[in-house]
C-alpha positions in Angstrom: 143.6 143.1 119.4 146.8 143.4 120.1 147.2 145.7 122.7 143.9 144.2 124.4 146.4 140.7 124.8 149.0 143.4 126.4 146.4 144.8 128.7 144.8 140.9 129.1 147.7 140.0 129.0 146.5 136.9 126.8 148.9 136.8 123.9 147.9 132.6 122.4 149.0 132.8 119.5 145.5 133.0 117.2 145.5 136.6 118.2 148.8 138.0 117.6 150.9 135.8 115.7 149.2 136.3 112.1 151.6 133.1 110.7 150.6 130.7 113.4 147.5 131.1 113.4 146.9 131.8 109.9 147.2 127.6 110.3 145.4 127.5 112.9 141.5 126.6 113.3 140.4 130.0 112.6 142.6 130.9 109.5 143.7 134.3 110.0 144.0 135.6 114.0 141.1 136.7 115.6 139.1 138.5 118.0 139.5 137.8 121.8 135.6 137.0 123.4 135.8 138.4 126.0 136.8 141.9 123.6 134.2 141.0 121.5 132.1 141.2 125.2 133.9 144.6 126.4 132.6 146.4 123.3 129.2 146.1 124.3 128.1 148.4 126.1 129.6 150.3 124.0 127.5 149.1 121.0 124.7 150.0 124.0 125.2 153.1 124.5 124.7 154.2 120.9 121.4 153.3 120.9 120.4 153.3 124.7 117.3 156.0 125.4 118.8 158.9 127.0 119.2 158.1 131.2 119.4 160.6 134.0 121.4 159.7 136.5 123.8 157.6 136.3 123.5 154.0 134.3 126.3 150.6 135.8 127.2 148.1 135.0 125.4 144.9 137.0 126.7 141.6 135.3 126.4 139.7 132.8 125.2 136.4 132.3 124.3 133.7 130.1 127.8 134.5 127.8 129.1 132.4 125.3 130.9 133.2 121.8 129.7 131.1 119.0 131.9 131.8 116.3 134.8 133.6 116.1 135.7 137.0 114.6 138.2 137.3 112.0 140.6 140.5 112.8 139.8 143.3 110.7 135.5 141.7 110.3 132.7 144.1 110.9 130.2 144.0 114.3 126.7 144.7 114.8 125.2 144.3 118.4 121.0 143.7 118.4 119.2 144.4 121.7 116.2 143.5 123.7 115.1 144.8 127.0 113.9 141.5 128.6 112.7 143.0 132.1 112.6 146.2 133.9 112.7 145.8 138.0 112.2 148.2 140.2 115.3 148.9 142.7 116.3 150.7 145.4 118.5 152.8 143.7 116.6 153.3 140.5 116.1 149.4 137.9 117.3 147.0 137.2 117.5 146.2 133.1 117.9 143.2 131.3 118.6 143.3 127.8 119.3 140.0 125.5 122.9 140.8 123.7 123.8 139.4 120.0 126.4 140.9 118.5 127.3 139.7 114.6 129.5 139.9 111.9 129.2 141.3 109.0 129.1 138.7 106.3 127.7 135.9 108.5 125.0 134.1 109.8 126.0 132.8 113.2 126.3 135.1 116.1 130.2 136.3 117.5 128.5 136.6 121.0 125.1 136.1 123.6 124.7 137.3 126.7 122.8 138.8 129.2 124.1 142.4 130.1 121.9 143.1 133.0 122.4 147.5 134.1 121.2 149.4 137.2 120.0 152.4 136.3 120.5 155.0 139.3 119.1 158.1 139.8 119.0 161.2 142.0 
């Protein structure tokens, strides 16, 4: 969290100041929403089927952060391929993503990941 705060220059106290965050709405420091979002590709790569070629991030749709991620928590993701479209360079794939926090029934991030699977 601290390294992400430095890299993005988002040093809001809810992320980096345990004392101030402890008195805030979440009771502790929390991960940046965009840090959680950035981990989606890493989590996808752990479960994605092998692909001959290059996979490129094309974009994201409908990103929401319904709940915070307290510092030190564990997250996991669930993926569902919603659409595969043939394009000139390969396939454009839309993947529904829900990132969950261990011990919580609310997702911490919900998004659609759009990937290009390039061939050749």
